[in-house]
ZADO-1210 file (C-alpha; in nm, 4 decimals, padded with zeros to 6 digits):
<atoms>
<atom x="-03.5188" y="02.2084" z="-02.2310" code="MET" pos="1"/>
<atom x="-03.6891" y="02.5450" z="-02.2416" code="GLN" pos="2"/>
<atom x="-03.8117" y="02.6563" z="-02.5796" code="LYS" pos="3"/>
<atom x="-03.5337" y="02.8474" z="-02.7557" code="GLY" pos="4"/>
<atom x="-03.2541" y="02.7243" z="-02.5349" code="ARG" pos="5"/>
<atom x="-02.9585" y="02.5838" z="-02.7206" code="GLU" pos="6"/>
<atom x="-02.9073" y="02.2095" z="-02.6741" code="ARG" pos="7"/>
<atom x="-02.5605" y="02.1608" z="-02.5327" code="SER" pos="8"/>
<atom x="-02.3372" y="01.8925" z="-02.3815" code="ALA" pos="9"/>
<atom x="-01.9928" y="01.8754" z="-02.2289" code="VAL" pos="10"/>
<atom x="-01.7730" y="01.5800" z="-02.3246" code="LEU" pos="11"/>
<atom x="-01.4825" y="01.5009" z="-02.0862" code="ILE" pos="12"/>
<atom x="-01.2470" y="01.2251" z="-02.2003" code="ALA" pos="13"/>
<atom x="-00.9026" y="01.1220" z="-02.0771" code="GLY" pos="14"/>
<atom x="-00.6856" y="00.8283" z="-01.9821" code="PRO" pos="15"/>
<atom x="-00.7477" y="00.6397" z="-01.6590" code="THR" pos="16"/>
<atom x="-00.6419" y="00.8337" z="-01.3419" code="ALA" pos="17"/>
<atom x="-00.6385" y="01.1668" z="-01.5202" code="SER" pos="18"/>
<atom x="-00.8804" y="01.3364" z="-01.2828" code="GLY" pos="19"/>
<atom x="-01.1955" y="01.3063" z="-01.4906" code="LYS" pos="20"/>
<atom x="-01.4298" y="01.2421" z="-01.1976" code="THR" pos="21"/>
<atom x="-01.3317" y="01.5593" z="-01.0114" code="LYS" pos="22"/>
<atom x="-01.3446" y="01.7701" z="-01.3289" code="TRP" pos="23"/>
<atom x="-01.6914" y="01.6383" z="-01.4163" code="ALA" pos="24"/>
<atom x="-01.8287" y="01.7031" z="-01.0694" code="ILE" pos="25"/>
<atom x="-01.6962" y="02.0573" z="-01.0623" code="GLU" pos="26"/>
<atom x="-01.8495" y="02.1159" z="-01.4060" code="THR" pos="27"/>
<atom x="-02.1804" y="01.9683" z="-01.3036" code="ALA" pos="28"/>
<atom x="-02.1988" y="02.1767" z="-00.9846" code="ARG" pos="29"/>
<atom x="-02.1073" y="02.4963" z="-01.1676" code="THR" pos="30"/>
<atom x="-02.3484" y="02.4445" z="-01.4526" code="ARG" pos="31"/>
<atom x="-02.6246" y="02.2444" z="-01.2936" code="GLY" pos="32"/>
<atom x="-02.5561" y="01.9487" z="-01.5185" code="GLY" pos="33"/>
<atom x="-02.6090" y="01.5710" z="-01.5027" code="VAL" pos="34"/>
<atom x="-02.3028" y="01.3427" z="-01.5331" code="ILE" pos="35"/>
<atom x="-02.3399" y="01.0483" z="-01.7718" code="VAL" pos="36"/>
<atom x="-02.0895" y="00.7625" z="-01.7689" code="ASN" pos="37"/>
<atom x="-01.8922" y="00.7070" z="-02.0840" code="ALA" pos="38"/>
<atom x="-01.6588" y="00.4338" z="-01.9525" code="ASP" pos="39"/>
<atom x="-01.7185" y="00.0764" z="-02.0621" code="SER" pos="40"/>
<atom x="-01.5962" y="-00.0762" z="-01.7345" code="MET" pos="41"/>
<atom x="-01.7658" y="00.1648" z="-01.4935" code="GLN" pos="42"/>
<atom x="-02.1068" y="00.0429" z="-01.6165" code="VAL" pos="43"/>
<atom x="-02.0596" y="-00.2880" z="-01.4315" code="TYR" pos="44"/>
<atom x="-02.1783" y="-00.3568" z="-01.0787" code="GLY" pos="45"/>
<atom x="-01.9639" y="-00.5277" z="-00.8110" code="VAL" pos="46"/>
<atom x="-01.6325" y="-00.3706" z="-00.9239" code="LEU" pos="47"/>
<atom x="-01.6903" y="-00.0306" z="-00.7621" code="ASP" pos="48"/>
<atom x="-01.3330" y="00.0345" z="-00.6465" code="ARG" pos="49"/>
<atom x="-01.1501" y="-00.1668" z="-00.9072" code="LEU" pos="50"/>
<atom x="-01.2952" y="00.0350" z="-01.1937" code="THR" pos="51"/>
<atom x="-01.2494" y="00.3650" z="-01.0059" code="ALA" pos="52"/>
<atom x="-01.6183" y="00.4401" z="-01.0180" code="ARG" pos="53"/>
<atom x="-01.7205" y="00.7537" z="-00.8290" code="PRO" pos="54"/>
<atom x="-01.7564" y="00.7022" z="-00.4622" code="THR" pos="55"/>
<atom x="-02.0979" y="00.7430" z="-00.2841" code="PRO" pos="56"/>
<atom x="-01.9779" y="01.0829" z="-00.1632" code="GLU" pos="57"/>
<atom x="-01.8872" y="01.1898" z="-00.5186" code="GLU" pos="58"/>
<atom x="-02.2151" y="01.0546" z="-00.6502" code="MET" pos="59"/>
<atom x="-02.3986" y="01.2685" z="-00.3970" code="ALA" pos="60"/>
<atom x="-02.2220" y="01.5869" z="-00.5143" code="ALA" pos="61"/>
<atom x="-02.3997" y="01.5780" z="-00.8512" code="ALA" pos="62"/>
<atom x="-02.6483" y="01.3589" z="-01.0407" code="PRO" pos="63"/>
<atom x="-02.4743" y="01.0491" z="-01.1893" code="HIS" pos="64"/>
<atom x="-02.6292" y="00.8150" z="-01.4436" code="LEU" pos="65"/>
<atom x="-02.5299" y="00.4805" z="-01.6048" code="LEU" pos="66"/>
<atom x="-02.2722" y="00.3960" z="-01.3365" code="PHE" pos="67"/>
<atom x="-02.2757" y="00.0327" z="-01.2081" code="GLY" pos="68"/>
<atom x="-02.6121" y="-00.0431" z="-01.3563" code="HIS" pos="69"/>
<atom x="-02.5087" y="-00.3543" z="-01.5523" code="VAL" pos="70"/>
<atom x="-02.4705" y="-00.7015" z="-01.4023" code="ASP" pos="71"/>
<atom x="-02.1205" y="-00.8392" z="-01.4708" code="PRO" pos="72"/>
<atom x="-02.2774" y="-01.1548" z="-01.6201" code="ALA" pos="73"/>
<atom x="-02.4091" y="-00.9452" z="-01.9083" code="ARG" pos="74"/>
<atom x="-02.2064" y="-00.8693" z="-02.2240" code="ARG" pos="75"/>
<atom x="-02.2903" y="-00.5019" z="-02.2480" code="TYR" pos="76"/>
<atom x="-02.2262" y="-00.3578" z="-02.5893" code="SER" pos="77"/>
<atom x="-02.1779" y="-00.0117" z="-02.7358" code="THR" pos="78"/>
<atom x="-02.5201" y="-00.0431" z="-02.8897" code="GLY" pos="79"/>
<atom x="-02.6746" y="-00.1196" z="-02.5479" code="ALA" pos="80"/>
<atom x="-02.4995" y="00.1862" z="-02.4004" code="TRP" pos="81"/>
<atom x="-02.6351" y="00.4074" z="-02.6730" code="LEU" pos="82"/>
<atom x="-02.9851" y="00.2743" z="-02.6160" code="ALA" pos="83"/>
<atom x="-02.9513" y="00.3691" z="-02.2480" code="ASP" pos="84"/>
<atom x="-02.8021" y="00.7099" z="-02.3392" code="VAL" pos="85"/>
<atom x="-03.0935" y="00.7797" z="-02.5710" code="ARG" pos="86"/>
<atom x="-03.3328" y="00.7456" z="-02.2759" code="GLU" pos="87"/>
<atom x="-03.1031" y="00.9551" z="-02.0536" code="VAL" pos="88"/>
<atom x="-03.0948" y="01.2395" z="-02.3042" code="ILE" pos="89"/>
<atom x="-03.4757" y="01.2448" z="-02.3296" code="GLN" pos="90"/>
<atom x="-03.5114" y="01.2485" z="-01.9510" code="ALA" pos="91"/>
<atom x="-03.2419" y="01.5125" z="-01.8860" code="VAL" pos="92"/>
<atom x="-03.3767" y="01.7470" z="-02.1548" code="GLU" pos="93"/>
<atom x="-03.7206" y="01.7351" z="-01.9892" code="LYS" pos="94"/>
<atom x="-03.5470" y="01.8518" z="-01.6729" code="GLU" pos="95"/>
<atom x="-03.3843" y="02.1415" z="-01.8658" code="ASN" pos="96"/>
<atom x="-03.0349" y="02.0352" z="-01.7484" code="ARG" pos="97"/>
<atom x="-02.7028" y="02.0057" z="-01.9294" code="GLU" pos="98"/>
<atom x="-02.5498" y="01.6729" z="-02.0225" code="LEU" pos="99"/>
<atom x="-02.1918" y="01.6001" z="-01.9095" code="ILE" pos="100"/>
<atom x="-02.0459" y="01.2839" z="-02.0514" code="PHE" pos="101"/>
<atom x="-01.7312" y="01.1607" z="-01.8766" code="VAL" pos="102"/>
<atom x="-01.5131" y="00.8514" z="-01.9292" code="GLY" pos="103"/>
<atom x="-01.2157" y="00.6866" z="-02.0838" code="GLY" pos="104"/>
<atom x="-01.3810" y="00.4894" z="-02.3648" code="THR" pos="105"/>
<atom x="-01.2969" y="00.6723" z="-02.6876" code="GLY" pos="106"/>
<atom x="-01.5438" y="00.4634" z="-02.8924" code="LEU" pos="107"/>
<atom x="-01.8388" y="00.5819" z="-02.6760" code="TYR" pos="108"/>
<atom x="-01.7567" y="00.9454" z="-02.7524" code="PHE" pos="109"/>
<atom x="-01.7033" y="00.8649" z="-03.1202" code="GLU" pos="110"/>
<atom x="-02.0434" y="00.7045" z="-03.1681" code="VAL" pos="111"/>
<atom x="-02.2107" y="00.9879" z="-02.9757" code="LEU" pos="112"/>
<atom x="-02.0744" y="01.2390" z="-03.2222" code="ILE" pos="113"/>
<atom x="-02.0523" y="01.0418" z="-03.5467" code="ASN" pos="114"/>
<atom x="-02.3317" y="00.7835" z="-03.5134" code="GLY" pos="115"/>
<atom x="-02.3436" y="00.4102" z="-03.4722" code="PHE" pos="116"/>
<atom x="-02.3973" y="00.1180" z="-03.7032" code="ALA" pos="117"/>
<atom x="-02.6344" y="-00.1574" z="-03.5956" code="GLU" pos="118"/>
<atom x="-02.4392" y="-00.4874" z="-03.6080" code="VAL" pos="119"/>
<atom x="-02.6062" y="-00.8282" z="-03.5658" code="PRO" pos="120"/>
<atom x="-02.5510" y="-01.0023" z="-03.2296" code="THR" pos="121"/>
<atom x="-02.2452" y="-01.2246" z="-03.2437" code="VAL" pos="122"/>
<atom x="-02.2781" y="-01.5751" z="-03.0948" code="PRO" pos="123"/>
<atom x="-02.0491" y="-01.6675" z="-02.8101" code="GLU" pos="124"/>
<atom x="-01.8832" y="-01.9446" z="-03.0105" code="LYS" pos="125"/>
<atom x="-01.7616" y="-01.6957" z="-03.2696" code="SER" pos="126"/>
<atom x="-01.6143" y="-01.4709" z="-02.9992" code="ILE" pos="127"/>
<atom x="-01.4383" y="-01.7633" z="-02.8386" code="GLN" pos="128"/>
<atom x="-01.3004" y="-01.8856" z="-03.1733" code="ALA" pos="129"/>
<atom x="-01.1483" y="-01.5438" z="-03.2428" code="VAL" pos="130"/>
<atom x="-01.0099" y="-01.5104" z="-02.8885" code="GLU" pos="131"/>
<atom x="-00.8349" y="-01.8425" z="-02.9407" code="LYS" pos="132"/>
<atom x="-00.7069" y="-01.7254" z="-03.2799" code="LEU" pos="133"/>
<atom x="-00.5398" y="-01.4120" z="-03.1491" code="ILE" pos="134"/>
<atom x="-00.4136" y="-01.5659" z="-02.8239" code="GLN" pos="135"/>
<atom x="-00.0419" y="-01.5016" z="-02.7986" code="GLY" pos="136"/>
<atom x="-00.0316" y="-01.2431" z="-03.0728" code="LEU" pos="137"/>
<atom x="00.1299" y="-00.9103" z="-02.9937" code="ASP" pos="138"/>
<atom x="-00.0253" y="-00.5740" z="-03.0939" code="ALA" pos="139"/>
<atom x="00.1502" y="-00.5637" z="-03.4313" code="ALA" pos="140"/>
<atom x="00.0421" y="-00.9175" z="-03.5269" code="ASP" pos="141"/>
<atom x="-00.3138" y="-00.8516" z="-03.4134" code="ARG" pos="142"/>
<atom x="-00.3370" y="-00.5442" z="-03.6279" code="LEU" pos="143"/>
<atom x="-00.1745" y="-00.7299" z="-03.9217" code="LYS" pos="144"/>
<atom x="-00.4299" y="-01.0108" z="-03.8910" code="LEU" pos="145"/>
<atom x="-00.7185" y="-00.7584" z="-03.8807" code="LEU" pos="146"/>
<atom x="-00.5775" y="-00.5774" z="-04.1819" code="ALA" pos="147"/>
<atom x="-00.5763" y="-00.9004" z="-04.3764" code="GLU" pos="148"/>
<atom x="-00.9391" y="-00.9786" z="-04.2839" code="LYS" pos="149"/>
<atom x="-01.0948" y="-00.6325" z="-04.2662" code="ASP" pos="150"/>
<atom x="-00.8496" y="-00.3640" z="-04.3911" code="PRO" pos="151"/>
<atom x="-01.1010" y="-00.0800" z="-04.3609" code="ALA" pos="152"/>
<atom x="-01.1611" y="-00.1467" z="-03.9891" code="THR" pos="153"/>
<atom x="-00.7892" y="-00.1925" z="-03.9240" code="ALA" pos="154"/>
<atom x="-00.7166" y="00.1426" z="-04.0801" code="ALA" pos="155"/>
<atom x="-00.9979" y="00.3085" z="-03.8835" code="ARG" pos="156"/>
<atom x="-00.9037" y="00.1834" z="-03.5363" code="ILE" pos="157"/>
<atom x="-00.5284" y="00.2164" z="-03.5832" code="GLY" pos="158"/>
<atom x="-00.4516" y="00.0606" z="-03.2458" code="VAL" pos="159"/>
<atom x="-00.4833" y="-00.3212" z="-03.2028" code="ALA" pos="160"/>
<atom x="-00.6754" y="-00.3174" z="-02.8772" code="ASP" pos="161"/>
<atom x="-00.7611" y="-00.6891" z="-02.8149" code="PRO" pos="162"/>
<atom x="-01.1304" y="-00.6278" z="-02.7470" code="GLN" pos="163"/>
<atom x="-01.1776" y="-00.4236" z="-03.0599" code="ARG" pos="164"/>
<atom x="-00.9936" y="-00.6781" z="-03.2759" code="VAL" pos="165"/>
<atom x="-01.2057" y="-00.9587" z="-03.1286" code="VAL" pos="166"/>
<atom x="-01.5203" y="-00.7546" z="-03.1995" code="ARG" pos="167"/>
<atom x="-01.4236" y="-00.6923" z="-03.5641" code="ALA" pos="168"/>
<atom x="-01.3113" y="-01.0497" z="-03.6394" code="LEU" pos="169"/>
<atom x="-01.5985" y="-01.2154" z="-03.4564" code="SER" pos="170"/>
<atom x="-01.8503" y="-01.0152" z="-03.6640" code="VAL" pos="171"/>
<atom x="-01.6736" y="-01.1376" z="-03.9763" code="LEU" pos="172"/>
<atom x="-01.6617" y="-01.4921" z="-03.8408" code="GLU" pos="173"/>
<atom x="-02.0350" y="-01.4933" z="-03.7537" code="ALA" pos="174"/>
<atom x="-02.1833" y="-01.3040" z="-04.0467" code="THR" pos="175"/>
<atom x="-01.9305" y="-01.3374" z="-04.3300" code="GLY" pos="176"/>
<atom x="-01.9475" y="-00.9602" z="-04.3604" code="LYS" pos="177"/>
<atom x="-01.6742" y="-00.7247" z="-04.2284" code="PRO" pos="178"/>
<atom x="-01.7591" y="-00.4803" z="-03.9519" code="LEU" pos="179"/>
<atom x="-01.6605" y="-00.1930" z="-04.1801" code="SER" pos="180"/>
<atom x="-01.9463" y="-00.2834" z="-04.4160" code="ALA" pos="181"/>
<atom x="-02.1995" y="-00.2410" z="-04.1354" code="TYR" pos="182"/>
<atom x="-02.0421" y="00.0864" z="-04.0262" code="GLN" pos="183"/>
<atom x="-02.1017" y="00.2448" z="-04.3673" code="GLU" pos="184"/>
<atom x="-02.4659" y="00.2824" z="-04.2694" code="ASP" pos="185"/>
<atom x="-02.4422" y="00.4736" z="-03.9405" code="ASN" pos="186"/>
<atom x="-02.7458" y="00.5855" z="-03.7522" code="GLU" pos="187"/>
<atom x="-02.7750" y="00.9610" z="-03.6904" code="ALA" pos="188"/>
<atom x="-02.5556" y="01.0687" z="-03.3969" code="PRO" pos="189"/>
<atom x="-02.7398" y="01.1117" z="-03.0686" code="LEU" pos="190"/>
<atom x="-02.5804" y="01.4510" z="-03.0176" code="LEU" pos="191"/>
<atom x="-02.6533" y="01.5796" z="-03.3633" code="GLU" pos="192"/>
<atom x="-02.7660" y="01.9441" z="-03.3338" code="GLY" pos="193"/>
<atom x="-02.5984" y="01.9901" z="-02.9916" code="PHE" pos="194"/>
<atom x="-02.3459" y="02.2573" z="-02.9123" code="SER" pos="195"/>
<atom x="-02.0519" y="02.0515" z="-02.7836" code="LEU" pos="196"/>
<atom x="-01.7669" y="02.1440" z="-02.5512" code="GLU" pos="197"/>
<atom x="-01.5101" y="01.8688" z="-02.6084" code="LYS" pos="198"/>
<atom x="-01.2274" y="01.8295" z="-02.3571" code="ILE" pos="199"/>
<atom x="-00.9436" y="01.5739" z="-02.3223" code="VAL" pos="200"/>
<atom x="-00.7676" y="01.5679" z="-01.9880" code="LEU" pos="201"/>
<atom x="-00.4052" y="01.4790" z="-02.0542" code="MET" pos="202"/>
<atom x="-00.1712" y="01.5026" z="-01.7508" code="PRO" pos="203"/>
<atom x="00.2059" y="01.4926" z="-01.7640" code="ASP" pos="204"/>
<atom x="00.3107" y="01.1326" z="-01.8359" code="ARG" pos="205"/>
<atom x="00.5331" y="01.0905" z="-01.5268" code="SER" pos="206"/>
<atom x="00.2618" y="01.2304" z="-01.2976" code="LEU" pos="207"/>
<atom x="-00.0007" y="01.0046" z="-01.4591" code="LEU" pos="208"/>
<atom x="00.2225" y="00.6981" z="-01.3986" code="ARG" pos="209"/>
<atom x="00.2553" y="00.7922" z="-01.0347" code="LYS" pos="210"/>
<atom x="-00.1205" y="00.8562" z="-00.9994" code="ARG" pos="211"/>
<atom x="-00.1917" y="00.5098" z="-01.1469" code="ILE" pos="212"/>
<atom x="00.0362" y="00.3398" z="-00.8984" code="ALA" pos="213"/>
<atom x="-00.0967" y="00.5337" z="-00.6004" code="ASP" pos="214"/>
<atom x="-00.4536" y="00.4776" z="-00.7002" code="ARG" pos="215"/>
<atom x="-00.4256" y="00.1051" z="-00.7445" code="PHE" pos="216"/>
<atom x="-00.2600" y="00.0736" z="-00.4029" code="GLN" pos="217"/>
<atom x="-00.5548" y="00.2720" z="-00.2588" code="ALA" pos="218"/>
<atom x="-00.7998" y="00.0481" z="-00.4444" code="MET" pos="219"/>
<atom x="-00.6500" y="-00.2603" z="-00.2833" code="VAL" pos="220"/>
<atom x="-00.6688" y="-00.1000" z="00.0623" code="GLU" pos="221"/>
<atom x="-01.0247" y="00.0130" z="-00.0009" code="ASP" pos="222"/>
<atom x="-01.1935" y="-00.3141" z="-00.0944" code="GLY" pos="223"/>
<atom x="-01.0881" y="-00.4117" z="-00.4448" code="ALA" pos="224"/>
<atom x="-00.9732" y="-00.7567" z="-00.3264" code="VAL" pos="225"/>
<atom x="-01.3127" y="-00.8335" z="-00.1773" code="ALA" pos="226"/>
<atom x="-01.4792" y="-00.7193" z="-00.4998" code="GLU" pos="227"/>
<atom x="-01.2719" y="-00.9643" z="-00.6981" code="VAL" pos="228"/>
<atom x="-01.3537" y="-01.2427" z="-00.4557" code="GLU" pos="229"/>
<atom x="-01.7237" y="-01.1700" z="-00.4987" code="THR" pos="230"/>
<atom x="-01.6928" y="-01.1641" z="-00.8797" code="LEU" pos="231"/>
<atom x="-01.4905" y="-01.4852" z="-00.9036" code="LEU" pos="232"/>
<atom x="-01.7330" y="-01.6627" z="-00.6680" code="ALA" pos="233"/>
<atom x="-01.9970" y="-01.6319" z="-00.9421" code="ARG" pos="234"/>
<atom x="-01.7893" y="-01.8510" z="-01.1719" code="ASP" pos="235"/>
<atom x="-01.8686" y="-01.6333" z="-01.4794" code="LEU" pos="236"/>
<atom x="-01.7443" y="-01.6878" z="-01.8332" code="ASP" pos="237"/>
<atom x="-01.3891" y="-01.5531" z="-01.8348" code="PRO" pos="238"/>
<atom x="-01.4488" y="-01.3969" z="-02.1782" code="SER" pos="239"/>
<atom x="-01.7069" y="-01.1503" z="-02.0375" code="LEU" pos="240"/>
<atom x="-01.5912" y="-00.7864" z="-02.0436" code="PRO" pos="241"/>
<atom x="-01.6263" y="-00.7470" z="-01.6673" code="ALA" pos="242"/>
<atom x="-01.3946" y="-01.0412" z="-01.6099" code="MET" pos="243"/>
<atom x="-01.1261" y="-00.8636" z="-01.8194" code="LYS" pos="244"/>
<atom x="-01.1204" y="-00.5494" z="-01.6002" code="ALA" pos="245"/>
<atom x="-00.7639" y="-00.4695" z="-01.5045" code="ILE" pos="246"/>
<atom x="-00.6917" y="-00.6181" z="-01.1665" code="GLY" pos="247"/>
<atom x="-00.9334" y="-00.9123" z="-01.1818" code="VAL" pos="248"/>
<atom x="-00.6722" y="-01.1527" z="-01.3267" code="LYS" pos="249"/>
<atom x="-00.3925" y="-01.0172" z="-01.1059" code="GLU" pos="250"/>
<atom x="-00.5837" y="-01.0179" z="-00.7793" code="ILE" pos="251"/>
<atom x="-00.7386" y="-01.3565" z="-00.8727" code="GLY" pos="252"/>
<atom x="-00.3844" y="-01.5020" z="-00.8988" code="ALA" pos="253"/>
<atom x="-00.3001" y="-01.3544" z="-00.5631" code="MET" pos="254"/>
<atom x="-00.6156" y="-01.5059" z="-00.4049" code="LEU" pos="255"/>
<atom x="-00.5138" y="-01.8481" z="-00.5425" code="ARG" pos="256"/>
<atom x="-00.1693" y="-01.7891" z="-00.3921" code="GLU" pos="257"/>
<atom x="-00.0072" y="-01.7991" z="-00.7342" code="GLU" pos="258"/>
<atom x="00.1544" y="-01.4655" z="-00.6698" code="SER" pos="259"/>
<atom x="00.2252" y="-01.2369" z="-00.3811" code="SER" pos="260"/>
<atom x="00.0303" y="-00.9160" z="-00.3077" code="PRO" pos="261"/>
<atom x="00.3293" y="-00.7150" z="-00.4226" code="GLU" pos="262"/>
<atom x="00.3508" y="-00.9025" z="-00.7468" code="GLU" pos="263"/>
<atom x="-00.0220" y="-00.8666" z="-00.8104" code="ALA" pos="264"/>
<atom x="-00.0138" y="-00.4943" z="-00.7474" code="ILE" pos="265"/>
<atom x="00.2951" y="-00.4459" z="-00.9672" code="SER" pos="266"/>
<atom x="00.1448" y="-00.6430" z="-01.2547" code="GLN" pos="267"/>
<atom x="-00.1919" y="-00.4567" z="-01.2322" code="ALA" pos="268"/>
<atom x="-00.0175" y="-00.1187" z="-01.2177" code="VAL" pos="269"/>
<atom x="00.1877" y="-00.2133" z="-01.5322" code="THR" pos="270"/>
<atom x="-00.1253" y="-00.3258" z="-01.7154" code="ALA" pos="271"/>
<atom x="-00.3059" y="-00.0070" z="-01.6136" code="THR" pos="272"/>
<atom x="-00.0160" y="00.2110" z="-01.7410" code="ARG" pos="273"/>
<atom x="-00.0172" y="00.0229" z="-02.0689" code="GLN" pos="274"/>
<atom x="-00.3888" y="00.0801" z="-02.0989" code="TYR" pos="275"/>
<atom x="-00.3507" y="00.4525" z="-02.0262" code="ALA" pos="276"/>
<atom x="-00.0880" y="00.4714" z="-02.3002" code="LYS" pos="277"/>
<atom x="-00.3320" y="00.3120" z="-02.5509" code="ARG" pos="278"/>
<atom x="-00.6051" y="00.5478" z="-02.4406" code="GLN" pos="279"/>
<atom x="-00.3744" y="00.8480" z="-02.4844" code="SER" pos="280"/>
<atom x="-00.2752" y="00.7329" z="-02.8311" code="THR" pos="281"/>
<atom x="-00.6418" y="00.6987" z="-02.9266" code="TRP" pos="282"/>
<atom x="-00.7239" y="01.0504" z="-02.7987" code="PHE" pos="283"/>
<atom x="-00.4335" y="01.2134" z="-02.9742" code="ARG" pos="284"/>
<atom x="-00.5089" y="01.0396" z="-03.3023" code="ASN" pos="285"/>
<atom x="-00.8873" y="01.0480" z="-03.3042" code="ARG" pos="286"/>
<atom x="-00.9627" y="01.3624" z="-03.1013" code="MET" pos="287"/>
<atom x="-00.7107" y="01.6097" z="-03.2393" code="ALA" pos="288"/>
<atom x="-00.9756" y="01.8779" z="-03.2722" code="ASP" pos="289"/>
<atom x="-01.0724" y="01.8524" z="-02.9034" code="TRP" pos="290"/>
<atom x="-00.9316" y="02.0879" z="-02.6349" code="ARG" pos="291"/>
<atom x="-00.6478" y="01.9137" z="-02.4510" code="PHE" pos="292"/>
<atom x="-00.5989" y="02.0241" z="-02.0919" code="VAL" pos="293"/>
<atom x="-00.3482" y="01.9351" z="-01.8260" code="ASP" pos="294"/>
<atom x="-00.5728" y="01.9093" z="-01.5224" code="PRO" pos="295"/>
<atom x="-00.2828" y="01.9401" z="-01.2811" code="PHE" pos="296"/>
<atom x="-00.0679" y="02.1913" z="-01.4724" code="GLY" pos="297"/>
</atoms>
């Protein structure tokens, strides 16, 4: 950036289907900014439509970075994302442009602002052992189990998202040390010293539910089924994050003729609505000091 110019960034969070892509593009075009992905599923290639990644036309409207750049066979971590973001920040600042982070992954925003703890790589066997351990547990039981093993992490996350519980318990399983112990020594935040505009898009709940249903139907009509076919043909480890994208399991069952298209769509829409509810809870609990906006109000 030019000498003397304030370092600034816009952070746009919100549940799935809340209109983040349109809001980010309008912001980028108005302010000459660069859009950086902060969604843990939109980093993966192949699943363009199923993860609601910006379309080629939307990508052409403003610079977009870190979208679809990770092979689904890779277990991409928060630490890996931060390493990529560090390079992005350096490059964008040289171009004297504003950073616009957009996505639905609350943890990504949290580590941008508060810093990140380096945690040892967890072997696959530890992850699989924990996944087997929590299989069949509901949210309350998952959180109870985590509270018994790592009470500090359980208190911090508040919501028993399966992936986050697996992450915490697998670290303990592999290292004998709770995740909370590593997080006591956070690295300096990447956005330290930046002037931040922090926005959460939060539509009316009934409208959001309708948008989720309409969007998934459009995804199916626009190539999501072929994307799942391509992904499943690679015979990847089902525990990989990309294989857990909402719609992969449901459309996979349809492709195997274990369910009808109507059943697959209904189940995926229900799962997406449940995910949106978890996201909204996170944002309200962890981002209370952000500006909440109804993008359609």
